[in-house]
mmCIF file of the C-alpha atoms, coordinates in Angstrom:
data_MODEL
# 
_entry.id   MODEL 
# 
loop_
_atom_site.group_PDB 
_atom_site.id 
_atom_site.type_symbol 
_atom_site.label_atom_id 
_atom_site.label_alt_id 
_atom_site.label_comp_id 
_atom_site.label_asym_id 
_atom_site.label_entity_id 
_atom_site.label_seq_id 
_atom_site.pdbx_PDB_ins_code 
_atom_site.Cartn_x 
_atom_site.Cartn_y 
_atom_site.Cartn_z 
_atom_site.occupancy 
_atom_site.B_iso_or_equiv 
_atom_site.pdbx_formal_charge 
_atom_site.auth_seq_id 
_atom_site.auth_comp_id 
_atom_site.auth_asym_id 
_atom_site.auth_atom_id 
_atom_site.pdbx_PDB_model_num 
ATOM 1  C CA . TYR A 1 1  ? 8.386  -5.725 20.684  1.00 0.00 ? 1  TYR A CA 1 
ATOM 2  C CA . THR A 1 2  ? 7.867  -2.870 18.227  1.00 0.00 ? 2  THR A CA 1 
ATOM 3  C CA . THR A 1 3  ? 8.081  0.849  18.765  1.00 0.00 ? 3  THR A CA 1 
ATOM 4  C CA . ALA A 1 4  ? 5.241  3.167  17.845  1.00 0.00 ? 4  ALA A CA 1 
ATOM 5  C CA . LEU A 1 5  ? 7.398  4.483  15.017  1.00 0.00 ? 5  LEU A CA 1 
ATOM 6  C CA . GLU A 1 6  ? 7.828  1.004  13.565  1.00 0.00 ? 6  GLU A CA 1 
ATOM 7  C CA . GLU A 1 7  ? 4.094  0.402  13.907  1.00 0.00 ? 7  GLU A CA 1 
ATOM 8  C CA . ALA A 1 8  ? 3.325  3.599  12.009  1.00 0.00 ? 8  ALA A CA 1 
ATOM 9  C CA . ASP A 1 9  ? 5.896  2.777  9.337   1.00 0.00 ? 9  ASP A CA 1 
ATOM 10 C CA . ASN A 1 10 ? 4.416  -0.690 8.905   1.00 0.00 ? 10 ASN A CA 1 
ATOM 11 C CA . ALA A 1 11 ? 0.889  0.711  8.646   1.00 0.00 ? 11 ALA A CA 1 
ATOM 12 C CA . GLY A 1 12 ? 2.049  3.256  6.079   1.00 0.00 ? 12 GLY A CA 1 
ATOM 13 C CA . PHE A 1 13 ? 3.698  0.538  4.032   1.00 0.00 ? 13 PHE A CA 1 
ATOM 14 C CA . GLU A 1 14 ? 0.542  -1.599 4.122   1.00 0.00 ? 14 GLU A CA 1 
ATOM 15 C CA . ALA A 1 15 ? -1.605 1.348  3.016   1.00 0.00 ? 15 ALA A CA 1 
ATOM 16 C CA . GLY A 1 16 ? 0.831  2.278  0.256   1.00 0.00 ? 16 GLY A CA 1 
ATOM 17 C CA . ALA A 1 17 ? 0.978  -1.292 -1.002  1.00 0.00 ? 17 ALA A CA 1 
ATOM 18 C CA . SER A 1 18 ? -2.811 -1.587 -1.189  1.00 0.00 ? 18 SER A CA 1 
ATOM 19 C CA . LEU A 1 19 ? -3.099 1.777  -2.950  1.00 0.00 ? 19 LEU A CA 1 
ATOM 20 C CA . LEU A 1 20 ? -0.444 0.702  -5.424  1.00 0.00 ? 20 LEU A CA 1 
ATOM 21 C CA . ARG A 1 21 ? -2.232 -2.601 -6.013  1.00 0.00 ? 21 ARG A CA 1 
ATOM 22 C CA . ASP A 1 22 ? -5.508 -0.745 -6.609  1.00 0.00 ? 22 ASP A CA 1 
ATOM 23 C CA . ALA A 1 23 ? -3.824 1.591  -9.089  1.00 0.00 ? 23 ALA A CA 1 
ATOM 24 C CA . VAL A 1 24 ? -2.249 -1.308 -10.985 1.00 0.00 ? 24 VAL A CA 1 
ATOM 25 C CA . THR A 1 25 ? -5.555 -3.182 -11.091 1.00 0.00 ? 25 THR A CA 1 
ATOM 26 C CA . ARG A 1 26 ? -7.411 -0.121 -12.330 1.00 0.00 ? 26 ARG A CA 1 
ATOM 27 C CA . ARG A 1 27 ? -4.824 0.550  -15.039 1.00 0.00 ? 27 ARG A CA 1 
ATOM 28 C CA . GLY A 1 28 ? -4.961 -3.098 -16.102 1.00 0.00 ? 28 GLY A CA 1 
ATOM 29 C CA . SER A 1 29 ? -8.753 -3.049 -16.427 1.00 0.00 ? 29 SER A CA 1 
ATOM 30 C CA . ASN A 1 30 ? -8.494 0.148  -18.476 1.00 0.00 ? 30 ASN A CA 1 
ATOM 31 C CA . GLY A 1 31 ? -6.400 -1.775 -20.978 1.00 0.00 ? 31 GLY A CA 1 
ATOM 32 C CA . ARG A 1 32 ? -3.347 0.461  -20.709 1.00 0.00 ? 32 ARG A CA 1 
# 
């Protein structure tokens, strides 16, 4: 059982993690 707030927090974390991963990948491919 999860509250709507927990659901939203989890979704936000997932989105943030994927954005962060994208940023790291992009920076890595740029050779920086």
